[in-house]
N, C-alpha and C positions, 0 to 999 in steps of 0.2 A: 134711597140713600140717605143715611142719616146726614144731616145739617153741622157744618162746622160752628163748635161752641166759641164765641167770641167773649164774652163775659157775662156779667149780670148787671143790670138796669138798675139806678139806685135814685130815679127822678121822685121827687116829691110823692107823687099820687099813684106811680108805678112801680113794680117789684116784680121782674121777669128775666128771663134768660134772653139774651139776644146773640142770634144765628145767623151765618152767611149761608143761606141756599146754595148747595152744589151746583144746581143748572141754571143759577144767574153769576157763577163764579168767572163768567167769560163775559161779561158785562164790565169788565176794569173797576178798578178801584184806586185810592188815594189814601196815602196814610203822612198826615202831615202832623208838625208839632216841633217846639223849640227842641236846641240840644239838652239833653239830660232826663227827657218826660217820658220816655218810654218806648219811643217808634221802634227800636231796634226789637225790643221784646216782643211786641205786637207783630211786626214779621215774621220773628220765629214762632208765634204761637198758629200765625195764619199757616206757613209753611207745614208746619206739623200736622194741623187740620188738614191740608190739603192732601198731604203724602198719606193719611191711614185712609182715605177713602180711595186713595189708589191713582192721585194723579201728581204726574213728575213736576219739579219747582225747579226754575233757574235764579238764581240773587247772587247780587255781588257781596261780595263781603267788605266794606268799605274799611271798617277799624278794626278786623280781627275777629269779632265776638261771636260774630254768624257761625264761625267754625264748631261751636259750642253744640248746634246741634247734630254731631256726630258723636258726641258721646253722652252717656245717661247724666241726669242730673242728679244730685244731691239732696235728702230731706232735710230742713231746717225748719228749727222753730216758727221763724215768720211764714216761711213758706207754707207751714202745716196747718197755719192762722186761716192765708191765703186761700188754700183749698176746702178749708171748711166755711169759710165765710160763702162762697162762690157754690157751695152745694157739690163738688165734683165728686161723683161717687166713685168713678173708677177710675181715679188718678193713679199714675205709679209712675216712677223714672224712668224712661228710656233714651234709647238713642234713635235719630233717624236713619234709614240708609242714605249714607251722603259718597258724592262723589266730588274730589277736589279738582281746581282745574286754576291753571296759573299761565298766562302768556309767555312768562319767561321760564315755566317748565319748572319751577323752585320749590313753590306750596301747592302744585298739583300736576296734574296733567297737562301737558303745553297744549294750547290753543292755537289752531294755525287756520289761515286761509293763505288763498293764493289773490295773487295782486289783480288777478284778470276777473273774480270774485269779487273782491271788495267794488272795483270799478272806478273812474276817475272822479265822480261827485265825491264820496266819502273821501277817497285820497288825498283830494285837492283840501279836505277841509283838514286832516290831519296834519298834511305837510302846512297848513295856514298860507296857502297860495292865493294871489290876487287873481279878479278875472282874467285878465291877458294871461297869466302863468296857465290858470286852470284852461284856458281854451287851448294851451299847446298840450296840456295832459290831454285832451279829449283828442288832439291829432293822434298822439303818440299811440292810444288805444285802436283807434281808427287804421292807422299805419299797419300795427300789430295784427289785425284781424284780416287786413287785406294780404298780407304776406306768409301768413298763418305761422305767427311766432307765438310762443307761449310764454306768460307772462306769470311766473310762479312767485317769483320772490322777488328782492330788490336789485340782486345781480342782474335780472333780467332786465330792469326798468332802465338803470345806468346803462347798459348795454345798446338799448333801445335809444337813449338818449345819447350816446355816440354814434349810433347812426344818422340819426336825425342834424346832428351837427356836421357829420361829412356830408349829408346830399341836402343840406339846408336850402340851396337854391332851387332844386327841382321841388323838393318838398313842398316848400311854400307857394309853388305854382300851381302844384297839383293839388293840394288841401287848403291852405291858406298861410299866412303870414307866418315866418316862424324866425324871431329875433334872437340872436346869440344871449343877450341881456338873460330872457325868459330861462333859454335853457341851464345857464349856468346859476339861475336862481333856485331852480327845481332839484339839480345837484347839489347844490348847498345843503337845502332842505333836506335832500335826501340822508345826506352825510349828519346834521342832526338829529336825523331820524334813526340812525343807524346807530349813533354815539349812546344816545338812550337808551338802547337794547330793543327797539322794537322791529330790526329786521328779523328775530326770533318767530315774529309773529307771521309773516309771509314764508311760505312755503307748503310742503307737505310731509305727512299726509294732513291733509285738509279737516276741521271738524266736520262730522256727519252728524246732520239734526237729530236722526234716528236715536244718537247714542245720548240726547237731552231728555228724550221720552221713554226712558226706561222705566220697569215696575219690576219690582223683587217676585218670587216665588208663592211669595205668602198675597200679592197682591197690594203690598203699598208701594206708592210712587216716587220714585228717587229723587233725593235733592240735591240737584250740583251748584254747587257754592264755587264762585270765582275769586280767588284772593286777589283783593281790589286797593290792598293799604297803602302799595307802592302806585299800582297804575291810577291810583286816583291822583296822583301829583303831576300826571300829564293830563291834563282835564280834556283836551280835543280826543287824543287816541281812546281815553276811555269811554266817553260819550257816542265816539266816531264806532269803535267795536261793537257795544251795546245796541247802537242803531242798524250796522249791519246784521247783526245775530237776526234782530225783529225783522229786518227787511227779508232776511235769506227765509223765516218763517213764513212769512207773507207770500213770497212769491214760490216757494216749495209743497205745503201743505194744501191739501183739496178743500174745495167746500163740504163744510159736514151741518149746516146749520145749528139749529139747539139742540146741544145733547143734555141727559141727566148728568152730568159732570164735565168737566174742561180737559182739553186734551194734554193741555200744559199752560201752568201760571209763570208768565215772566215777570220777574220783580226788577223795577229800576230804580235802584239808590240814588240819592245826590240827582233828581230829576232833573234839577235847574240847569247843570250842564249842557242838557241835551240842546238848551234852547239859547244859551249865551250864546251871542253873536252869531247865530244862527240866518244863514241868508232864507228871504222870504219863500226859495222855492222847496229850499229842505225841510222848513216847515211845514209848507204844504204838504208835502212829500209824507212828513211824521204825521198828520193827521190824516190823512187818507189810508195809512197801515193802521192805526190806530183804532179807524172808523170799522175798514173791512174785515180784521183778522179775527174779528169777537164769531164772524161767520166760519173760520176754519176751527174753531174750539180752542182759541187760545185768550186768554185774560191777562191783560197787563196790568199790573200794580206802580204804580210812581208812589216814591217817597221823597218828601224834602222837606225842608223848614217851613214853608209858606205856601196856602194854596194858590197866591195869584203867581206862584213860581211856572205854573204850566197856563199856557196861553188860555183863552176862554172858550177857542174853538175844541180844545182837546180835553179841556177840563168838564166840558157839557157832558162828556161820553163815559165820565167815571160816575158808575151805579153804586158800587158800594164804596163808604167813606169813612174812614177813622181819625177823629181830629185830636190830636192833644193839645196842651197847653202852650198857648200863645201870651208872652209879656208886652204889653203896650206901653214901652219904655220910649219909644221914638214914633214920629210921624209915621214911617215905615210900618212899623208894627201895628199900630192904629189902623191903619188901611188895611193890612193883613188880617185883623182879627173881623172887621167889618165886612169883608171878605169873605172870608170862613161862614161868618151868622149867616150871610145872604144867600149860602149855595145850600142849605140845610132845609129841609121841609118842616116849617116850625112844629113845635110842640108848645100848646098854652100852659104846660105848667112849666115851663124851662126858659128863662132867658140867656140865649146862646152866646149874645155878646159877652154879657157878666161870666157868664159859666167858663168860655173860655179861657178868661185870667184866674180863675180860680180852680183849676185842676191840679190836681196832686200828679206824682209822680205813681203811672200804670191805672191811671183813669184816662178817660177819655170820651168826647162826642162821638156816638156812631149811629151810622144810618145804613140800613143795607135793603136792598131788594127784596122785597117780599111777594106772595103771590101775584102773579099775574102781571109780574116786573113792576111795581108799585112801590116807589121807596117808603120805609118806614119813618115816623116822625121822629126827630131826633133824640135820643137817649143818651143822658149820662150813666157811664159803663165803667163798672170796675175791670178790667182785662183780665183775662185767664192766664195763668201762667203757663209758658211751656213746659214739655216734659225733659226736655235736656240741661243740659249745663248752660249757664247764662251768665257765660265768659267764654275765654280765649281757651284752647288745648294748648296742649306741651307739641314739642316737634315730635316727641317718641309716638304720642297718639295720632299725629297726623299720618307719621310715616305707616304706623299699623292699619290705618282706614285704605291709606293709599296702595298697599301692600296687598288687601284684599279686592282691589277695585277690579269691575271687570271688562275695564277699555284699559289698562295700563300697557298690555302688550301691544295695541293698534296704533297707541301715538307716541309714546314715550320714546321711540327711533326715528330721527328724521331722515328722508327718502330725501336725494339730490337726482332727478333724473334731467335729461337732456331736453332744454328749453330753448329759449330764445338766446342766452347768453353764449351758451355752449354751442350754438346754431351759427351766432354771428361769429365766434371766434373760430371757428373750423374754416367758415368762407374766409376770414382775413388770411389765415394760415395757408389755404390753398392758392390765393394769390401770391402771397409773398414766397410760395415755393415755383410756383409758375415763373416769376419774373427773377428768380436766380438760377432755373433751368437753364443747361448751354444750348447754343443754339446751335441749329442744322448747318454741318460743313457745305460750302458753296465753294464755288471759283473764284470768287470775286472775293471772299471773305480769306480765301487762302492767301489769296495774293496781297491782301493788306497786313495778315497775321505772318509779323516777323518769324521766318523760321519754318513759315508753311511751305506746300508744294512751290508755289510761283518762287516764291525767294528763293528757295534750294536751284530750280531750273537758270533764274539770274544770276546766282555766284555761281555756277559751274559757268556759263555762258562768259560772263565778265569778269569773274573773281571777285577777290575782298582785299583787303586793304594788306592781308597777310599774304596773299596768294593770286599767282595769275591767274585768269580765265581762258577757256579753252580759245576764244577768238583772238585774245592778244597772243599768245602763243604762236595762234597759224600764223597771224600778222608778220609778226618777227622771222618766222622761217619762210615764209614767202619773201620777204624785203633781202633776205641774205641769200637767197637763193635767184630769183631771179633779177633784181638790180638794175632792170630798164624803165623805160619811160612809160612803156603799154603796163609793165607792173603796176607800176605806181598809181597811174590811172586804174587798174583794177582794182588795186587795194583801196584809190578813193571812192570807185565807184560801190563795191562789196560794204563798207564804210558808211560811205551817204545814203545807202537804200535801206539800212538797220536803224540809222537815226533818223529818217525822213528827208536828208540834203538830195541836192543832184549831182549828176557828175560835169 
């Protein structure tokens, strides 16, 4: 397996090529440096290198220039000088095999997951809920499991919140206290999330991880690029999505041990967003995933401005490191420079703390794992240029790449099958129809109903305001015919018996 060429060492008494060995590509890595020092170009060089040896890559395009991987670069005089300086004999401009993704489906294929797959922990972080509200979200997921309700999209989540509001007393008794204030806070957070367009992220067809681990017929790994120039404006959604994806890889992929090359390389740009305001439990989970996912053949590469953006317990897992320039203008910068210098294996010929502030664009301090997993002494290195375009691409070029994608027909059309919202709506409709259905006819209801059978008999016997009844007619005829005292007693007796009186 050919090593990945990173660049050429230019340390005082050293002159040699710096490589990243594929068999240690799953030992994770860090690319750090100030804005404008060449971090993105380094990421593109590494992505191309992994792709050429058949390793799929997933990375987020925060600024829009990573998309240049999809089209060949253009040879310029400056680029020719750099290639000659590095001694790259087989350099040629070419594009990498790229698949574009986008949570909103505009700049790439839609990326979706279901509410159930996201889970209450990450969803609570996206919604920015407090501990009490997150507890209600835990109850909601438990209730959905117990009642067999599918949570696919935000409509399902809203429908289940409505159910909890209706049955709040019973649910509070069985699952724990649920307040109307917490329900209202979650509903408002859902509304904000939908207004930001995040509702498109939840639904089906959900992303299958195998589609991120494709190779081309000629053996190159596919580079999956997530359009994140708008997504980065919603940092909680951005970081939670990438963390969900990393967690899904960890839970889904089998143990494979050490391979000759990784199964997938996962690049996390703007990595500090992952840890900003993250609770201790979540940080512990991230540390566990990063530590253990190596044995599943996945290499995780963090990219950030400062090395100390990454917690120490996770930074210690980074075996391959590329440090671009840091300018020590502030106490914060000075601390970052000191941290960066202390994390490298020392090189007697190089003052790391001084060199970090003197690096030019396209230069970096590099240390990678070599034989037996031992990190090499840090080297000042000229980073190799990528073979693709180092810049953004046009909409027409993006559309052309997307049209030739192998997964477009699978994800571009949304599917909406029956889930919790539809099931609860059907149950509510059934209850309404049952309440509106006519009651079965009984003798009592007939008597009570105006115009019923009992009313008709009564009218026939006793008459109405407009006509005489049978009894009144018979009484008058009897009075006219008999006219005696006995007849009058019979009359009273007859009327008294009917009306409950006595003779």
